[in-house]
N, C-alpha and C positions, 0 to 999 in steps of 0.2 A: 061358394067361392072360398078361397083360402083366407085365413086370418093371421097365420103365423108369417114369419119372415120367409120370403122367397128369393133365392139367388140363382141367377142364370149365368153360368160360367161358359165361356166360349169353347173350352176344351183344354187339353193339357193338364188335366186334373192331377192332384197329388204330386206336384212338382214345384221347384223353386219359381217364385213369381206369383203363386197363389196365396199371397199374404193375407188376403181377406178371410181365409178359412180360420185363422186364429181369432179374429174379431168375432166371427159368427159363433164360434165355439164359446167364447167368453160371454157373449150376450145371452145365449140360450142356456148356459150352465150345463151343457152336456158332458158327462164323464166318458161317454161312449157314443160313437157315431155308427148308426146302422147304414150299411152300404147295400144298395140294390144294383147289382151289376147286370141286370137283364139285357140291356142294349149291347153289352160286351160279349154276349154268349158265344159268338163265333170269332172272337178276336183275342184269344189267349187270356181269359180272365184270371188264370193263376198268376201270371206275371203281374197283372194290374193289382191283384190282391196283395202281393208282397210290397208293392210300392205304396198302396194305401195304408197298410199296417205300419210301415216305417214312417210314413208322413204324419199320421195322427199320433203315433208314439212320440215323435219329436215335438208335437204340439201339446203333449201331456194328456192325451185322451186315448181310450181304447177304440178298437175297430171291430164291429160285429158284422162280418161278411155273410150275407144271406145268398145261398145258391139258388136264386130264383131265375131260371133260364127257360122254363116251359110253363104252359098253363097249369099243368099238374102241380108244379112247384108254387105257383101263385095262388093255388087253392089251399095250400098247407096252413093249418090253423096256428101252428107254432110260429111260422114266418109272419103271418098276419099279426099275431100278438106282439112280436118283437117290434114291428113297424108302428103299431098303435101306441105302444108305450114309449117310443123313442122321443128324445128331445131334439134330435137332429138326424135327418135322413138324407143320404147322398145318392143320387142316381148318376151312374157313370155314362160315358159316351159309347158310341158304336152305331147301331142301327135303330133309328127311331121307329121304323115300321115294325121291326121285331118286338121292340119294347111295347108298342101300342097293342099289337095282336096278342102278346103274352099277358099283359096286365089288365086289359079292358074287362070291366065287369067281373073282377075277381076279388077274393077276400083280401089279398095283399093291397090291391088298389083302394078298396073301400077303407082299409085301415090307414093308408097314407092320407087319404082325404080327411078322415076323422082326426088324425094326429095334427094335420095342418090347421084344421078348424079349431082345435083346442090350443093352438099357439106354438106348435113345434116348428122348427126351422127346416125347410126343404130346399135342398140344393140340387140343381140339375146341370150337369156338365155335358156339353156337346149335345148328342142325341138325347141325353137325359133331360136337358133343358127344353129341347124342341117338343118332346112328347108331353110336357106339362101343360102346354098351351092348347087352347081350344082350336085355334088356327095353327096347324103345324106345317112347317116348311118341308116339302117332300124333297129329300136330298137327291133323288134321281133326276130331277130337272128344274128344281127351284120354284115350282108352283106350290099351291096350298092343298092340304088335305085336313081331315079332322084328327086332332090329337086327343088326349085324355081329358082335357078341359078343367084342370085344376085352377086355371086363370083364363079370363077372356080379355085381359088388359093389354096384351101384346102378343106378337109372334117373334120368334127368335131365329136369326141366321147365325148358326154356330160356326166356329173356326173360320171367321170371316177373312182373316189374314191369309188363308190358304186358297181363297176363291178369287176368280177374276172379277174385275169391275163390271163386266158384262153380265156375269151370273148374278151378282148382287142386284144390279139394275133391273134385271128381269123379275126377280122376286118382288122388288119394291113396286114395280109397275103392276104386278098381278095382285097385290094386296087389296082386300076389300076396302071401300071408302071409310076413312076415319081410323083404321087400325094402325096402332103403333107397331113399327117393325124395328127391332134392335139388331144391328149387325155387331156381333161380339167376337173380338179376337181371342185366340187361345191365351190362357192365363190372365184373362180380364173378366170382369163381372158387372152385371147390372143387378142391383139388390133393391128389393122393395120391402121396407119395414112398415110397421103399422102406420107410421106418421110421416115417412119421407122415403124418397128414392136416393140411391147413391150409385155413382159410377166409379169403378175401380179399373184402371187401365184404359184400354182402347175400345170404346163403344161408340158407334155412330147410329143416330136415331133418324127414322124417316116416318112421315105420315103423308098420305095422299100424293105419293110420288115425289115428295120433296124432302130434303134434309132439314131437320129441325134441331134446335138446341135443347138443353136439359129442361128449360122452362116448359117444354111441350110434354113432359111426362105427366101421367094422370095424377089428379089430386088424391 
């Protein structure tokens, strides 16, 4: 399981309101952020790349964009080395199912898990956050499927502010007993550091079908 900081961003990455990125950068000491846009493969990644580069430049950091969109890309030794050596890795939003099928049991994913275990900060925005979880919310209907399993501490409902109350309620009802479910709005984040959890923006937590307060976060 992960030992570095994990941040689950609801979506809307690389845009005003994501003020937590500056703190995450400062804490991990990253001069450059490695971005994995795998989930964005079919959603104009070039446009998002420009936004990411401008965003991190304004925060005083470089942006290393890795074109990992297919399983062949995820097997690339150079991409895996860049991820393994990173102090901060950022997974973008899009399709969690594509991200899972592309990264599962590949060199890039093994490198990400190793970097996290060594203390790197891993940020998942939207689909990029969904896929980090062992229990992944299936965006096609709100039920659960298997993610990549970097953490088993929670499942994430991303872009919660764009979903109906009925859709969120269905996911909460279908969650396995005892599983923490975090409904995270765009430009909001649930952050797990080694010694504490932090909520930035609008995040609603559920367990066993009921809404809970921050005191219900794992120790």
